[in-house]
C-alpha positions as a printed NumPy array, in Angstrom:
array([[171.446,  49.744,  78.869],
       [172.732,  52.879,  77.16 ],
       [169.687,  52.956,  75.009],
       [167.399,  52.779,  77.921],
       [169.249,  55.459,  79.968],
       [169.133,  57.675,  76.876],
       [165.315,  57.073,  76.465],
       [164.825,  57.92 ,  80.073],
       [166.685,  61.125,  79.848],
       [164.714,  62.033,  76.769],
       [161.41 ,  61.573,  78.542],
       [162.8  ,  63.608,  81.59 ],
       [163.961,  66.32 ,  79.275],
       [160.596,  66.317,  77.33 ],
       [158.603,  66.572,  80.575],
       [160.708,  69.281,  81.872],
       [160.37 ,  71.238,  78.609],
       [156.536,  70.631,  78.762],
       [156.44 ,  72.119,  82.22 ],
       [158.701,  74.826,  81.038],
       [156.463,  75.604,  78.129],
       [153.428,  75.897,  80.207],
       [155.072,  78.127,  82.811],
       [156.197,  80.195,  79.898],
       [152.553,  80.43 ,  78.759],
       [151.483,  81.643,  82.191],
       [154.228,  84.189,  82.204],
       [153.266,  85.346,  78.812],
       [149.661,  85.683,  79.998],
       [150.878,  87.852,  82.844],
       [152.923,  89.909,  80.4  ],
       [149.961,  90.465,  78.136],
       [147.929,  91.483,  81.123],
       [150.532,  94.053,  82.113],
       [150.553,  95.597,  78.671],
       [146.587,  95.638,  78.72 ],
       [146.261,  93.141,  75.731],
       [143.509,  91.301,  77.423],
       [142.366,  89.345,  74.395],
       [146.031,  87.7  ,  74.095],
       [146.024,  87.399,  77.917],
       [142.612,  85.463,  77.889],
       [143.874,  83.115,  75.047],
       [147.   ,  82.348,  76.86 ],
       [145.695,  81.899,  80.409],
       [142.871,  79.486,  79.061],
       [145.701,  77.345,  77.661],
       [147.538,  77.241,  81.02 ],
       [144.098,  76.531,  82.876],
       [143.489,  73.588,  80.491],
       [146.999,  72.043,  80.771],
       [147.68 ,  69.498,  83.53 ],
       [150.989,  71.15 ,  84.318],
       [149.542,  74.549,  85.254],
       [145.77 ,  73.796,  85.923],
       [146.328,  73.283,  89.635],
       [148.647,  76.288,  90.152],
       [146.893,  78.937,  92.169],
       [148.777,  81.602,  90.214],
       [147.058,  80.461,  86.909],
       [143.598,  81.1  ,  88.454],
       [144.781,  84.341,  90.071],
       [145.891,  85.791,  86.748],
       [142.645,  84.416,  85.131],
       [140.697,  86.614,  87.702],
       [143.034,  89.572,  87.331],
       [142.286,  89.55 ,  83.529],
       [138.502,  89.91 ,  84.211],
       [139.217,  92.468,  87.054],
       [141.455,  94.582,  84.634],
       [138.63 ,  94.638,  82.099],
       [136.346,  95.99 ,  84.878],
       [138.796,  98.497,  86.076],
       [139.619,  99.708,  82.586],
       [135.919, 100.642,  81.909],
       [135.206, 101.802,  85.526],
       [138.221, 104.32 ,  85.309],
       [136.808, 105.649,  81.965],
       [133.43 , 105.997,  83.718],
       [135.041, 107.917,  86.822],
       [136.934, 110.12 ,  84.243],
       [133.757, 110.956,  82.315],
       [134.842, 109.112,  79.382],
       [132.83 , 106.842,  77.221],
       [132.673, 103.568,  79.208],
       [131.383, 100.114,  77.79 ],
       [129.163,  98.829,  80.442],
       [128.737,  95.451,  79.193],
       [132.524,  94.896,  79.02 ],
       [132.737,  96.366,  82.623],
       [130.254,  94.092,  84.075],
       [131.246,  91.033,  82.102],
       [134.797,  91.492,  83.372],
       [133.646,  91.938,  86.788],
       [131.598,  88.524,  86.772],
       [134.546,  86.896,  84.833],
       [136.912,  87.654,  87.681],
       [134.863,  85.862,  90.378],
       [135.105,  82.286,  89.984],
       [138.893,  82.212,  88.969],
       [139.595,  84.166,  92.129],
       [137.617,  81.595,  94.253],
       [139.527,  78.786,  92.609],
       [142.95 ,  80.582,  93.078],
       [142.069,  80.916,  96.75 ],
       [140.965,  77.277,  97.129],
       [144.045,  75.968,  95.639],
       [146.184,  78.397,  97.665],
       [144.623,  76.872, 100.813],
       [145.924,  73.305,  99.977],
       [148.882,  72.273, 102.191],
       [152.309,  71.883, 100.441],
       [154.605,  68.789, 100.718],
       [155.49 ,  69.883, 104.194],
       [151.888,  70.106, 105.245],
       [151.89 ,  73.941, 105.413],
       [149.427,  76.389, 103.944],
       [150.911,  79.361, 102.302],
       [148.155,  81.117, 100.49 ],
       [150.092,  84.07 ,  98.973],
       [147.206,  85.313,  96.888],
       [144.516,  85.405,  99.563],
       [145.208,  88.994, 100.829],
       [145.018,  90.325,  97.386],
       [142.006,  88.521,  96.17 ],
       [139.969,  89.311,  99.446],
       [140.976,  93.063,  99.04 ],
       [139.809,  93.072,  95.342],
       [136.462,  91.22 ,  96.068],
       [135.733,  93.544,  98.969],
       [136.338,  96.68 ,  96.853],
       [134.234,  95.203,  93.966],
       [131.37 ,  93.961,  96.101],
       [128.952,  96.829,  95.48 ],
       [129.38 ,  96.719,  91.732],
       [127.735,  93.476,  91.51 ],
       [124.381,  95.019,  92.265],
       [124.94 ,  97.356,  89.407],
       [125.842,  94.483,  87.083],
       [122.531,  92.727,  88.116],
       [120.496,  95.863,  87.397],
       [122.291,  96.309,  84.018],
       [121.352,  92.731,  82.896],
       [117.897,  92.894,  84.522],
       [117.163,  95.959,  82.408],
       [118.323,  93.891,  79.316],
       [115.991,  91.228,  80.375],
       [118.944,  88.687,  80.554],
       [117.509,  87.526,  83.942],
       [119.618,  84.467,  84.467],
       [122.792,  86.74 ,  84.048],
       [121.188,  89.362,  86.337],
       [120.686,  86.641,  88.893],
       [124.333,  85.691,  88.68 ],
       [125.293,  89.125,  89.7  ],
       [122.875,  89.433,  92.563],
       [123.765,  85.854,  93.871],
       [127.459,  86.691,  93.847],
       [126.907,  89.943,  95.766],
       [125.044,  87.729,  98.223],
       [127.864,  85.164,  98.308],
       [130.893,  87.243,  98.678],
       [130.5  ,  88.118, 102.528],
       [130.011,  84.536, 103.089],
       [133.343,  83.297, 101.708],
       [135.886,  81.508, 103.828],
       [138.317,  84.331, 103.257],
       [136.172,  86.678, 105.257],
       [135.568,  84.321, 108.062],
       [136.04 ,  86.102, 111.418],
       [135.923,  89.599, 109.768],
       [132.522,  90.739, 111.254],
       [132.848,  94.183, 109.967],
       [134.245,  93.45 , 106.56 ],
       [130.728,  94.018, 104.988],
       [127.591,  96.003, 105.973],
       [125.002,  93.233, 106.31 ],
       [121.918,  95.417, 106.234],
       [118.599,  95.821, 104.507],
       [120.071,  96.334, 101.191],
       [121.957,  93.103, 101.487],
       [118.611,  91.42 , 102.409],
       [117.011,  92.948,  99.428],
       [119.557,  91.857,  96.853],
       [118.979,  88.192,  98.126],
       [115.317,  88.856,  96.781],
       [116.393,  90.268,  93.523],
       [118.632,  87.198,  92.914],
       [115.652,  84.928,  93.594],
       [113.081,  86.906,  91.509],
       [115.385,  87.144,  88.483],
       [115.963,  83.307,  88.711],
       [112.147,  82.934,  88.794],
       [111.957,  85.264,  85.696],
       [114.601,  83.174,  84.03 ],
       [112.229,  80.083,  84.774],
       [115.089,  78.444,  86.559],
       [112.849,  77.146,  89.304],
       [115.458,  74.719,  90.755],
       [117.775,  77.452,  91.326],
       [115.119,  79.857,  92.654],
       [114.25 ,  77.065,  95.179],
       [117.683,  76.525,  96.236],
       [118.081,  80.247,  96.937],
       [114.752,  80.439,  98.748],
       [115.71 ,  77.612, 100.976],
       [119.114,  79.195, 101.573],
       [117.603,  82.549, 102.581],
       [114.861,  80.886, 104.737],
       [117.815,  79.378, 106.866],
       [119.7  ,  82.767, 107.13 ],
       [118.852,  85.613, 109.505],
       [116.093,  87.81 , 108.101],
       [116.609,  91.704, 108.157],
       [113.604,  93.91 , 107.662],
       [113.443,  95.771, 104.443],
       [111.083,  97.69 , 102.043],
       [111.191,  95.174,  99.311],
       [109.636,  92.055, 100.862],
       [108.488,  90.327, 104.114],
       [110.032,  87.27 , 105.612],
       [106.578,  85.389, 104.861],
       [107.073,  86.148, 101.131],
       [109.92 ,  83.67 , 101.074],
       [107.675,  80.845, 102.13 ],
       [104.98 ,  81.946,  99.67 ],
       [107.646,  82.026,  96.751],
       [108.956,  78.59 ,  97.967],
       [105.436,  77.108,  97.807],
       [104.841,  78.639,  94.37 ],
       [108.09 ,  77.236,  93.02 ],
       [107.29 ,  73.798,  94.293],
       [103.979,  74.053,  92.401],
       [105.901,  75.15 ,  89.288],
       [107.989,  71.994,  89.605],
       [104.883,  69.839,  90.113],
       [105.937,  68.74 ,  93.669],
       [102.647,  68.889,  95.454],
       [103.896,  67.169,  98.49 ],
       [106.674,  69.745,  99.093],
       [103.938,  72.453,  98.14 ],
       [101.671,  71.407, 100.963],
       [104.652,  70.987, 103.465],
       [105.688,  74.553, 102.788],
       [102.122,  75.835, 103.306],
       [101.956,  74.166, 106.669],
       [105.435,  75.46 , 107.651],
       [104.487,  78.91 , 106.571],
       [101.149,  78.891, 108.436],
       [102.933,  77.7  , 111.487],
       [105.474,  80.538, 111.252],
       [103.23 ,  83.303, 109.98 ],
       [ 99.71 ,  82.587, 111.488],
       [ 98.388,  85.94 , 110.41 ],
       [ 99.178,  85.459, 106.792],
       [ 96.004,  84.151, 105.054],
       [ 97.935,  82.83 , 101.851],
       [ 99.06 ,  79.704, 103.768],
       [ 95.83 ,  78.922, 105.49 ],
       [ 93.813,  79.742, 102.509],
       [ 95.696,  77.473, 100.363],
       [ 95.596,  74.768, 102.92 ],
       [ 91.959,  74.954, 102.993],
       [ 91.792,  74.81 ,  99.089],
       [ 93.961,  71.705,  99.205],
       [ 91.706,  69.945, 101.764],
       [ 88.489,  71.152,  99.887],
       [ 89.984,  69.715,  96.622],
       [ 90.544,  66.478,  98.466],
       [ 86.939,  66.415,  99.521],
       [ 87.795,  67.05 , 103.212],
       [ 85.449,  70.043, 104.032],
       [ 85.258,  68.803, 107.546],
       [ 89.011,  68.743, 108.063],
       [ 89.166,  72.249, 106.368],
       [ 86.736,  73.822, 108.733],
       [ 88.534,  72.118, 111.6  ],
       [ 91.825,  73.615, 110.441],
       [ 90.098,  77.039, 110.132],
       [ 88.937,  76.659, 113.847],
       [ 92.484,  76.216, 114.851],
       [ 93.766,  79.124, 112.878],
       [ 90.995,  81.274, 114.33 ],
       [ 91.883,  80.206, 117.892],
       [ 95.48 ,  81.514, 117.38 ],
       [ 94.377,  84.647, 115.511],
       [ 90.883,  85.573, 116.145],
       [ 91.102,  88.86 , 114.43 ],
       [ 91.91 ,  87.525, 111.03 ],
       [ 88.713,  88.353, 108.879],
       [ 89.883,  85.967, 106.025],
       [ 89.412,  82.877, 108.305],
       [ 85.765,  83.654, 108.87 ],
       [ 85.362,  84.514, 105.164],
       [ 86.778,  81.156, 104.134],
       [ 84.54 ,  79.333, 106.554],
       [ 81.469,  81.305, 105.21 ],
       [ 82.464,  80.057, 101.761],
       [ 82.721,  76.536, 103.025],
       [ 79.3  ,  76.61 , 104.715],
       [ 77.884,  78.17 , 101.646],
       [ 79.17 ,  75.433,  99.413],
       [ 77.607,  72.929, 101.756],
       [ 74.258,  74.957, 101.629],
       [ 74.466,  75.66 , 105.298],
       [ 73.317,  79.282, 104.606],
       [ 72.761,  80.352, 108.074],
       [ 76.105,  79.35 , 109.284],
       [ 77.621,  80.895, 106.214],
       [ 75.972,  84.114, 106.921],
       [ 77.16 ,  84.187, 110.494],
       [ 80.829,  83.596, 109.488],
       [ 80.608,  86.374, 106.588],
       [ 79.133,  88.736, 109.155],
       [ 81.921,  87.932, 111.646],
       [ 84.513,  88.766, 109.073],
       [ 82.883,  92.205, 108.332],
       [ 82.632,  93.085, 111.974],
       [ 86.486,  92.892, 111.932],
       [ 86.874,  94.64 , 108.535],
       [ 83.632,  96.329, 107.29 ],
       [ 85.609,  96.812, 103.919],
       [ 86.748,  93.456, 103.367],
       [ 85.956,  93.063,  99.763],
       [ 85.828,  89.234,  99.446],
       [ 83.521,  89.042, 102.496],
       [ 81.157,  91.621, 101.044],
       [ 81.098,  89.888,  97.893],
       [ 80.681,  86.502,  99.582],
       [ 77.732,  87.602, 101.705],
       [ 76.097,  89.198,  98.741],
       [ 76.323,  86.158,  96.678],
       [ 75.049,  84.17 ,  99.52 ],
       [ 71.849,  86.152,  99.562],
       [ 71.636,  85.858,  95.806],
       [ 71.974,  82.053,  95.929],
       [ 69.225,  81.793,  98.369],
       [ 66.978,  83.991,  96.205],
       [ 67.707,  81.86 ,  93.267],
       [ 67.021,  78.638,  95.163],
       [ 63.63 ,  79.918,  96.203],
       [ 62.811,  81.073,  92.67 ],
       [ 63.509,  77.631,  91.393],
       [ 61.18 ,  76.11 ,  93.823],
       [ 58.424,  78.689,  93.163],
       [ 58.553,  77.801,  89.537],
       [ 57.399,  74.186,  90.355],
       [ 54.672,  75.284,  92.624],
       [ 50.907,  75.489,  91.665],
       [ 49.594,  77.07 ,  94.774],
       [ 49.272,  80.887,  94.26 ],
       [ 49.485,  81.736,  97.853],
       [ 52.575,  79.77 ,  98.452],
       [ 54.129,  81.359,  95.321],
       [ 53.415,  84.834,  96.544],
       [ 55.002,  83.988,  99.988],
       [ 58.076,  82.627,  98.061],
       [ 58.252,  85.723,  95.924],
       [ 58.262,  87.895,  98.929],
       [ 61.252,  85.91 , 100.398],
       [ 62.948,  86.049,  97.09 ],
       [ 62.706,  89.838,  96.963],
       [ 63.907,  90.071, 100.588],
       [ 67.12 ,  88.075,  99.747],
       [ 67.881,  90.039,  96.693],
       [ 67.302,  93.333,  98.651],
       [ 69.567,  92.12 , 101.513],
       [ 72.431,  91.356,  98.912],
       [ 72.247,  94.895,  97.413],
       [ 74.029,  97.065, 100.118],
       [ 77.033,  94.468, 100.228],
       [ 77.177,  94.15 ,  96.565],
       [ 76.939,  97.835,  95.863],
       [ 79.552,  98.612,  98.506],
       [ 81.783,  95.975,  97.082],
       [ 81.534,  97.414,  93.576],
       [ 82.333, 100.857,  94.823],
       [ 85.295,  99.688,  96.637],
       [ 86.685,  98.063,  93.395],
       [ 86.133, 101.315,  91.547],
       [ 88.012, 103.333,  94.253],
       [ 90.948, 101.34 ,  94.135],
       [ 90.924, 101.059,  90.226],
       [ 90.683,  97.348,  90.219],
       [ 91.135,  95.486,  86.964],
       [ 88.249,  95.79 ,  84.423],
       [ 87.392,  91.99 ,  84.834],
       [ 86.764,  92.485,  88.527],
       [ 84.609,  95.474,  88.144],
       [ 82.634,  93.937,  85.212],
       [ 82.042,  90.846,  87.239],
       [ 80.596,  92.85 ,  90.187],
       [ 78.476,  94.897,  87.818],
       [ 77.103,  91.814,  86.159],
       [ 75.982,  90.574,  89.714],
       [ 74.292,  94.011,  90.288],
       [ 72.698,  93.855,  86.894],
       [ 71.191,  90.475,  87.843],
       [ 69.785,  91.653,  91.229],
       [ 68.347,  94.975,  89.63 ],
       [ 66.793,  92.995,  86.84 ],
       [ 65.068,  90.375,  89.053],
       [ 63.905,  93.02 ,  91.551],
       [ 62.325,  95.074,  88.615],
       [ 60.606,  92.002,  87.335],
       [ 59.425,  91.247,  90.739],
       [ 57.725,  94.543,  91.324],
       [ 60.678,  96.53 ,  92.963],
       [ 61.461,  99.295,  90.545],
       [ 65.356,  99.33 ,  89.922],
       [ 65.051, 100.357,  86.172],
       [ 67.174, 103.524,  86.75 ],
       [ 70.032, 101.538,  88.473],
       [ 69.7  ,  98.778,  85.712],
       [ 70.016, 101.296,  82.968],
       [ 73.15 , 102.779,  84.566],
       [ 74.779,  99.369,  85.197],
       [ 74.012,  98.266,  81.515],
       [ 75.584, 101.537,  80.247],
       [ 78.817, 100.888,  82.376],
       [ 78.933,  97.364,  80.726],
       [ 78.474,  98.646,  77.449],
       [ 75.169,  96.749,  76.957]])
């Protein structure tokens, strides 16, 4: 009995000494923090954070956060005093403080044995996070410039998160939720995309789509849905891609990205009739959108219904005479008809019919020219990429060449185009 009592006492003494040792480690970490020995403080606090006796103590995590915040404050003070500051140490400390502060606050919100919540750290943590909030933008910019996009996204997303924390619930004026705040959401998403972390980017896109949108100079609300659709494609989720297109088209009927891609999906599925029906609905809701008529023109052209295709391209250009893709589409439509007639002529033996067809061929080539020339000039005026301009010039070369071969002298124009193409 005495032996059992002795062993029980030894276990109790050992347990008490273990708790005391870990509490001592926590105190030592605080002492090192106070003397600005941050490396020693980090080593000690990690021991306390990993030990069962102190891992659930809010103070452990408060001190952990304070160490990162101290590193930030040290370099920030140097910066304000015009001294040499280590930006990486400064911003790493800022980010280092965030998650431990959240854990300290969440542990502090747990009720004690009497069912009471006495979170003695919340006020201090909330004050620090509020004061540090703007600097998370700087940290994101710093790592973005270093092309460390995942870490840049961490900073931008933290800036986004802080005003939404429970500790600020009910404090409407705690943060200025303005266009800058909305823009930083976009930066968080874009840097996640640049880091090729598509699941993370999608999660943030879905989140921002469900939050109030504030007008800003960086992006439009419809861009969120465009990016979402693109990210689903990057992940190979065609079902979600199409769902997002329809959702975007419903919310932003004037945005041609969604309707255009929906039509492309339907065409790839061999559903040209459904594609035209969809466009008719889109036109009914937004009759002044030139792209809808342009796409219809392309579909009718593909089906070799050239007359209806011409009508649609012309409707598009009535709305916007400088609509490049409609100008190109109409020009190509006439070229296709000219080429079709040329191919038929080559199989004819009746000279009279050949001459009649040659006349029609020339007419179609000539009809294409004003649209094709205007399209090319518009590309040059806006300094389009060389591949776009060269493609337009090659079409012009084809038309000038064929007209010259059929008795319409376009030799000067042909020579100029070939010179531009380096031929």
